[in-house]
C-alpha positions in Angstrom: 0.0 0.0 0.0 1.3 3.4 -0.9 0.8 6.2 1.7 -0.1 9.6 0.2 -0.2 12.6 2.6 -0.6 15.4 0.1 -1.6 15.9 -3.5 0.0 18.7 -5.5 -1.1 20.1 -8.9 1.9 21.0 -10.9 2.1 23.1 -14.1 0.9 21.8 -17.4 3.1 19.3 -19.1 3.1 17.2 -22.3 2.0 13.7 -21.7 5.0 12.2 -23.7 7.4 13.3 -21.0 8.7 10.5 -18.8 9.2 10.0 -15.1 12.6 11.8 -15.0 11.2 14.9 -16.8 8.2 15.0 -14.5 10.4 14.7 -11.4 12.6 17.5 -12.8 9.5 19.7 -13.3 8.4 19.1 -9.7 11.9 20.0 -8.3 12.0 23.1 -10.6 8.5 24.3 -9.4 8.5 23.3 -5.8 12.2 23.1 -5.0 12.1 19.5 -3.7 10.1 16.3 -4.2 8.6 15.5 -0.8 8.1 11.9 0.3 4.6 10.5 0.5 3.2 13.1 -1.9 1.4 12.7 -5.3 2.0 15.2 -8.0 -0.7 15.6 -10.7 0.1 16.9 -14.2 -2.6 17.9 -16.6 -2.0 18.2 -20.3 -2.4 21.5 -22.1 -5.9 20.7 -23.3 -6.9 19.7 -19.8 -8.4 16.4 -20.9 -5.7 14.1 -19.6 -3.7 13.6 -16.4 -0.5 11.9 -15.2 0.2 11.1 -11.6 3.7 10.9 -10.1 3.9 9.4 -6.6 7.1 9.8 -4.5 7.2 7.2 -1.7 10.3 8.4 0.1 12.6 5.8 -1.7 11.8 6.4 -5.3 9.2 7.4 -7.8 
């Protein structure tokens, strides 16, 4: 089971971007990827989402 303490909505991002690019965007916007947090990315048309979950060990 994955524990999620907070959900963050990050800036719009293309859905072709991978995990490393999404994590780099989180660090650029928020400064750090906090453990036990989920980061939501919406595409530019706002009809799709990608979720990145950081569990304290990895993504």
